[in-house]
Phi, psi and omega in degrees: 000318178300319181296318181293316178298317179300312181299313183295312181294324179296310182292323178295313179298317180296318179296317180297318179296317178298315180298319178296320179296316180298314179298320179298312180294324180295313180296319179298319181294319180294319178296319179297317179295317178297320178295323178297315178298320178298316180297318179297319181292319177297317179297321180296318179295321179296315181293323181299326176293322179294319179296321181297331182269316188241349179078215186291337180299325179297321179293327181292325183266358183285130176246117181206153178284338181279157176271129183244128181230132178249125190235137178287168183295334179272003177098359180284135180281120179269326181203145176214132185280353184239350182209168178287122185294327183292331182271357183273148182283170180290138184251019184292332181272002180288141186299312183293329180290313181299314181298319180295317179296324183275319190246352180101327176222159177197159180208156179200169181228133177242122183263141175246110183289330183283318183268359182053041179229163173218149183250132180257127183243135175227122185240147179223136180277132179272174184292331180276004177094352176282170183236132176254126181241130176243134182222157175213159181259136181231140177291145177285169182302317180299318180295322178295319179296323177297321179294323182268016186302314181298316179294320179296323180297315179294322177295320180296315178299317179297318179295319178299316180297314179297319178297319180296314181296312181296321180293320180295315180294323178295315179297318179296317181292329179285317186273343182301311178298328180288317179293335181277358180297134172274104185294337177284329179225067186295333183288344184281341183255139175280142181210190181298144179297327180296337182267000182301318176300320179294317180296319177299317179296321177297318178299317179295318179295321178298317178297318178297317181295317179298319179296317180293322178294319177297317179295318178297317178297319179296316179294324180293317177296320179297315179297318180296319179296318181292312185293322181288337179262007175284137173285336177281150176275140182233126177233133174239123184243151170267187187293339181259018179067018172288135181280112178273320181219134175217114183282176186299319183298314183291330177291325177288321182295311184271356181056050178289146180294154182295328182287354173096115175278135185262330184234136178280117181243154183299318182290344180276320188246347182096162186292321184295310180294318181296317180294320178296318179295319178298317179299318179296321180290342174267006174095012182243134173292145184217147175227146179201162175250135183233131176263123182210124176054047177061022175236156179248127183239134174268125182261123177242115183240130180228141178285153174248123183243143175226119182054040177081357180253139179284118183250354180171197182209150175245126182240127179241135178247119182248130179285111180244025182301311181296321179297316179293322177295317177297322178295320178295318177296322180296317178296317179296318180297317179298318180295318179294317179299315179301317181292317183292325179282330183292324183297306179293325179295322178296317179297313180299315180297320180293314179297318182294323180293320178297317180292325180293322180280357179075023182270001181259122178298152181304323182288346179262353184298318180296322180293319179293322179295321178296321178295318179297317179298316181297315179293325177295316178298322178297318180292321178296317177300319179296315179296320178299316179296320179297318179297319179298314179296321180297319179294323177290320180295320184270004179055040181236148178148146181267077184255132177258136180267139183200158174294128182239126175278104184295331179293312180294320180298316180297323178297320179296318182292316179299322178297322180290337182263002181302316179303316180294324180290323181295326180301330182249011176058044180258134182270130178254134183220137178243127181237161176108210182211175182293128177223119183270145177218132180279110181200192180265114185303316184299315181291318179297321179297318179293323179296308181295320180300313182295321179295315180291321180298316177296321180299327178283314186296320186259024178265170177268158177300129179079012180279196182216155176231128182237125176251127182238129177239126180202170177250130182220127180055036177083357181248149175277131184236129178236126180231142178240117182242140177227169179248037188275205189284342180078172182236126177302147185300324182296338183259352188295329181283352185240000186292342179271001176283155182290133176066013179275130179231137176289313179234100186295321182295317180293323180295320181291327180296322183268357172084024178283151179267345183083007182244357185300306181291332176294323176294321177299317181298313181292323177296320178295319177298320180297319182271000181073024183268158177254143180245133172233143182237128178230110185217150177217126183306131179083353182236006175096181185222144174234120176249127183240133175250126177247107181271144176294167181301149183301322181295316182296311183290327178297320177298317177298319181297317180295320179295316178298321180297319181293322185279321191242344183095164184294334185280350180273146182282327181247000000 
């Protein structure tokens, strides 16, 4: 703006100065010319008086710089101070002569284009009717300017300098208040009245921008807080795979550098994530599974469109490790259930087919019927255990919570198992004292029963099973110890898995379903109890349940009861 004002003011000032100079020289020249005519006329009148007194003799003796011509009334030249009068042409048609004859005086100007000069003529009519003409030569304007060229050059330079200085100072003085405006607070500074609408508009825009920036900052902080606290990974890419946003989770998942990765590369994120992102950038939704750091992530990629054009992609990583593990367990569980049910059903079907075809002797019918009954009971026990686990897994069941004396409960269970223990000459012993725990009697009974049943089944002939109930460190503790075959250390971490057996052949001989310890594990989780296993092959096994204090668990039970009702498991 300063440059434009400077240029405009400079050219305007220079033009005005040039125009003033031209006008000045023009007026000066006109004044000079008028003065010349006045001088010629005065000289003509003076000479006319001399002619009236002395005639032509006066002209012969006259000394003057001007050219003097005496002309008769018919235009004949009578005398000329610069040329032979006899050789001169008739002057009757000359403008100044005609005017003098008609009006008494006359004047004219004759220009010479070649010599850049002009001649000024002034004529006066005498009393005898003749005309006296006085003339002089004057330089033309161009010739005068040529003579004054050096002076004009210095004057032009001076004018240019003055125009430049004045234009610069004028531009500075005009733009200084504008440049000094505080754009953040334009209303605080005084400026030109003509700029008040602009300043008012700037103030309104500043307020709008500050409000929008505050809102944008708040939304940005809100988005950052949400995205950084998401367990899911969030990636926002532009069309060239530049990473615009990457939350904390995705940086941990992909191990992005702290200084910030700018471009999503295959070697950085793996083939599944890269392919899904590429598909989204081509306008197609994509899903994939990605294995990273022993975790399974589901990749969901969606394109981002603006005005119908794909401008980027949003990629979300969801941790589905537990879901995939549950799915794997479900498949394994289904396969195990199918296998466990198929074995007794095959036996029952085979025995029934033999009896149907009459291939079983009468004395063997009772034995075959006992085998069918045994396999049926085994299948019923398996189905019952599966139902129990399903109810625990699905948090469903009509369970009532009540104080349960674990000592008395253990005594009832040991009494029910006495026949099985006597067959193998196993001694059952209950130690400790009465300890109450607020829980679900049915689940606690199944937990203790399965532990004692396993202790009998996997014990040695003539061994012993000891159940101890006591309070330790404020918690109720129930332990079942046997003198059985023990569990190898390599299998101890998996014995609580469903259908897991250390010795499958031995388990089938004693009729176990493979779900007993899994029911104990789920029951303990429901009651908030801890399970510890201490076993050594050939020296027996000790399984200990540590229940939280009755008051603590009762409080949880009451809260669960209030939130979900008595029929809910949690």
